[in-house]
N, C-alpha and C positions, 0 to 999 in steps of 0.2 A: 263697677269694674272690679275684677279679682286681682289686679296687679300682676296678672300673668296671662299669656295667650294659650297656655296648655290646659284648656278646659277639661279635656277628657281625664288627664292625670289628676287634676284637682277634684273632679267628680269622684274618682276612685278613692282619693284621700278622704274626702268628706264622708262618703258612705261608710268606709272602713272605720273612721273615727266614731261615727254614730253607733255602729255595731259594737265597737270596743267599749265605749262608755256605757251602753245599755247592758252589756253582759258582765263587764269586769269592774267598771267604775274607776276609782282612784287607787291604783296599786301603791301601797305604802312603801314598798321597797325601792321605788324609783323617785328621783328628785323632781318634785312638782314645780313647774314654773311659778305658780302663785307663791310658793314658799320662798323661792329665790327673790321674787318681788318684795315679799314681806321683809326679808333680811336687808335688802337694799333700802327700803323705806325707813326701817328702824335705824340703820347706820346713818342715813342722811339726817334724820331727826336729831340724833345725838350730836351731830356736827352743828346743827342749827341751835340747839339748846345751849351749847357752849358759847355761842356768839351773843347770847343775851338779847337785849332789845325789847321794844314795846310792841304795840298793836301794829303799826305800819311796817316794822321790821318783820314781824311774824307773817303778815299778809303777803309781803313781797317774797319772803322765803318760801311760803306755801305755794306761790305761783311758780317759783323756780323748781320746787320739788316736783310739781306736776309735769313740767316740761322735761326734767331730767328723767324721771321714771317712765313716763309714757313715751317720750321720744326715744330713749334708749331701748325700750321694749320693742317698739315698732321698727326701729332701724336694724337691730340685730335679727329679728325674725324675718324682716324683708330680705336681708342679705342671705339668710339660710334658705328661705323659700325660693328665691331667684336662683341661687347657686345650684340647688337640687334640680329644679324644673328645667334649667338650661343645660344640665350636664348630659352627656351622651349615654345611650343605653349601656348597661353593664352593672357589675356588682356594687360600685360606688353609688350609682343612681338608685338602685334598689334599696340599699341601706338608707340612703337619704329619704326616699319615699316613706319607709317605715318610721323614720324619725319625725317626718311631717305628720304622719297619721297620729303619732303619740302627742305631738304638740297640739294638733286640732282637737283630739279627744280630751286633752287636759283643760280645754276651755269649757267643756260641757260637764254638767253635774247631775244628770238625771238619776243615775243609779244611786249615788250618795244621798241625794235629796229624798228619794223614796225610801231608802233604807233607814235614814234618820227618822222620818215621819212614822214609818211602821214600827220602829223600835219603841217609840213613845206610846203609840196606840196599844202595842202588845202588853206593855207594863200596866196600862190603865185597865185593860181587859181582865187582868188577874188581880185587880185592886191593889197593885203595888204602886201607890201614888208617889212614894219617896223615890223609887227608881225612875218613875215617869218624869218627875220634876228634874232629877239629875240628868236624864237624857235630853230633856227639853232645853236645859240650860246651855247646851252646846250649839243650839240652832236658833235661839232667840236672844234679844238683848235685854228683855224685861226681867224684873225680879220674879223668880218662880217659887220662892219659898212658901208663900201663903196661898198658892193656887190650889183650888179644889179640882175635882174631876172635870167639870164642865170648863173651867178656866184653862186647864191643861189642854183639853181637846180643842177648845176655841183657838188657843195660841198655835196649836199644830196646824189647824186649817188655814189660819192667816199666813203662817210662814211657808207652808207648802205652796199656796197660791202666789204669794209675793216672790218666792224664790224660783218659781217656774219662769218668771221673767228674767231675773238676775242670773240664774244658773243654767238655763236652757235656751229660751227664746232669744234673749239679747245676744249671747255668743253666736247662735246660729245666724241671726240677722247680720251681724258684722262679719262672720265667716263667709256668708254668701255675698255680701256687699264688697268686701275688700280682702278676702283671703285670710290666711293665718296671721299676717301682721296686724290687721284691723281687729281680729278676734282677740289676740293677745293684748293689744293696746287697750281694748275694752276691759279685759280682766285686770289690767294695771290700774285703770281708773276705778274699777269696782273695789280693788284691794286698797287703794289709797283712801277711798271713802270709808271702808270698814275699819281702817286703822287710825286715820286722823280726821275723818269728817264728822266728828262729834260736836254737839252743841254744849260742851262743858267748858269750864274755865281754861283747861289745859289746851284745848284744840279749837276753840271758837274762832281764832284768827288764823292759826297755822293751817287748819283744815278747811278754811272757807272755800278756797279755789277747788279743792278736791271734791267737796260736797256739791258745789254748783255744777262742776263738769259731770259728775255722776248723774245729777238730775237731768242734764241735757242729753247724756248718752242713753238714758233709759226712757226718754220721753216716748219714742215710737214703739220700742219693744214692749213696754208696759201695756200700751193700748192694744197692740197686736195680741198680747197674751190674754187680755180680757175677751177679745173676739174668739180666740182659740178655745178658751175655757167654755164659752157659751156653746160653740159647736160640739165640743167634746161632751158636754153635759147632755146635750140632746141625744148623742149616740149612746153614752153609758146608761142613761136613765130611760132611753127609748121614748123620749117625749120632746117634740119640737117646742112645746110650750115652755119647757125649762130654759131653752135658749132665749126665747122672748123675755122670760122673767129675768134672766141674767142681764140682758142688754138694757132692760128698763131700769134695773137696779144700778147698773153702771152709769147710766145717764143721770139718775137721781142722786146717787151717793158717791160716785167716783171721785169727786173733788172734795169730799168732806175730810179725807185723811190729811194729817199734818204733812205727809210727803206728797209732792206733786205727782207721783207715779204709783206708789204702792196701793192707793185706794182703788185703782181700776181693776186689777186682777182680783183683789179681795171682794170688791162689790160684785164682780161677775160670779164668783163662786158662792157668795152669800145669796144672791138672787136665784141662782140655779138650784141650790140645795134648800132654800127657804130657811136660812138660819140668820141669826144676828151676831155680828162681830163687833169688835171695838169695846168701848166701855171703860171701866175704872182699871188702870194699870199702874204698876210701880216701876220706876227706873232709878237705880242708884239711891233708893230710899225716898225718892220723891214720887208722890202719888199724882197721876195725871188722868184727867177725865177725857178720854178720846171720844169723838163723835161715833154714834152707833152707825153701822153699815149693815143694810139688810133689815128684814123684819122676821121675828120668830114665827113659828107655825108649821115648820116642816118636821123632818126626822130629828131624833135626839142627836146630841153632839157626837156620840160614839159612831152611830151609823153614818152621820154626815162626814166624819173624819175619814172613814173607810172609803166612802164614795169620793171624797176629795183626792185620795191616792189614785183611784181609778181615772178620775177626770184629768188629773195632772199628767198621768201616763199617756192617755189618749191624746190630750192636747199637744204633748211633746212629739208624739208620733206624727200628728198632722203637721206640726212645724217641720219635722224632718222631711216629710214628703214635699212640702212647699219649697224647702231649700234645695232638695234634689231636682225638683222641676225647674227652678230658676237657673241652676247651674247647667242642667241638661239643655236648656234653651240656648246657652252659649255654645255648647258642643254642636248642636244642630246648625246654628247660624254661622 
């Protein structure tokens, strides 16, 4: 359910948001809801840290943090969406619709994701690995200082496929399922996980609830993303066999990842492009041997990374069409 009966207006909002995100992305001059969430999370964490306490205190505070941030985000956006869609026709409603378009677009990140990936690839193509590492550092959590050309491109492929789910398909899924309130609530969960959901000494207890909720929220979108990648690869590479290879790899390697969700889209792209992902990585000075996903034997990593951009773009468009079809069904019925 969309938490509204005005399906036609909501369909217009979602289509406009998709177009806005695809063409413009994240305009820096406007206050982004995720940045506001980040400020709220940081302020709440500072309050918690002043309270001291041990493991149980931090776990309890982490649960409260989730309820406050996600609950506040959902409640405020629900009030805004309901107020706008229930308002009579006129300039106030029109302005409100534009604001809802902006809110919906702010949950999507296709333009920014592709731009970030292409910027890394462009630096590698001219053999400026220092610049490529610098650009990559903004979109991955691993230590990039010692990565060579293949390591940089492999990381780019991994983050593009993983963030297809986090930045496009999951927001679309929740936007279609529960409107702007659910989509923004998902972004709040995602932001909480990125800020406090770390497995280090500082956040292992405080971020436990955020990390677990993020795992749950991404369970279905990650698997949907794997399917969309498989279908998109068949279109981009003009070979149904690539879709079959993607799905076989998902079934074999999807659960190997340390994350319960990230392995599925990564396995799908690895199988479709016949590349191997994972391996030896460094996080915060600690070297980690991650399971290999996929098998080598296809294109080189530069070619594979460029194909990943195309596959992610097409997979997103397929996701857009599915969302439009689902909402349109509500309009017809």
